[in-house]
C-alpha positions as CSV (number, residue, x, y, z in Angstrom):
1,M,3.5,0.2,5.5
2,M,1.5,-1.3,8.6
3,Y,-1.8,-1.1,7.1
4,A,-0.6,-2.7,3.8
5,E,1.0,-5.8,5.5
6,G,-1.0,-5.9,8.2
7,I,1.8,-5.4,11.0
8,G,0.0,-4.9,14.5
9,V,-3.3,-3.8,13.0
10,R,-6.0,-5.1,10.9
11,E,-4.9,-5.2,7.1
12,N,-6.1,-2.2,5.2
13,I,-4.6,-2.2,2.0
14,E,-6.3,0.7,0.6
15,K,-5.2,2.7,3.8
16,G,-1.7,1.5,3.6
17,V,-1.6,2.4,-0.4
18,E,-2.7,6.1,0.8
19,Y,0.1,6.2,3.4
20,L,2.4,5.1,0.8
21,K,1.7,7.4,-1.9
22,A,1.7,10.4,0.8
23,A,5.4,9.9,1.5
24,G,6.3,11.2,-1.9
25,N,9.9,10.1,-3.0
26,Y,10.8,8.5,-0.4
27,G,12.6,5.3,-1.6
28,P,11.5,2.3,0.5
29,A,7.5,4.0,0.3
30,M,8.4,3.8,-3.7
31,E,9.5,0.5,-3.3
32,A,6.9,-0.8,-1.4
33,L,4.3,0.7,-3.8
34,K,5.6,-1.7,-6.4
35,H,3.9,-4.8,-4.9
36,Y,0.3,-3.3,-5.0
37,K,-1.8,-2.7,-8.0
38,K,-5.8,-1.8,-8.5
39,S,-8.1,-4.1,-9.7
40,L,-10.4,-3.7,-12.4
41,F,-13.1,-3.0,-9.9
42,G,-10.9,-0.4,-8.3
43,V,-9.4,-2.5,-5.1
44,W,-6.4,-2.4,-4.2
45,R,-4.5,-6.0,-4.0
46,R,-1.1,-7.3,-3.7
47,K,1.0,-8.6,-7.1
């Protein structure tokens, strides 16, 4: 979440999404993933 939001570290949405996916079925992580989508060119963006 820190990487995706840029909290205390440089924002890196791709790395943040990777960590959120690694969290598996953890409720808050699944909810946070709903705020991101992959663009046509394969780059992760906020919705």
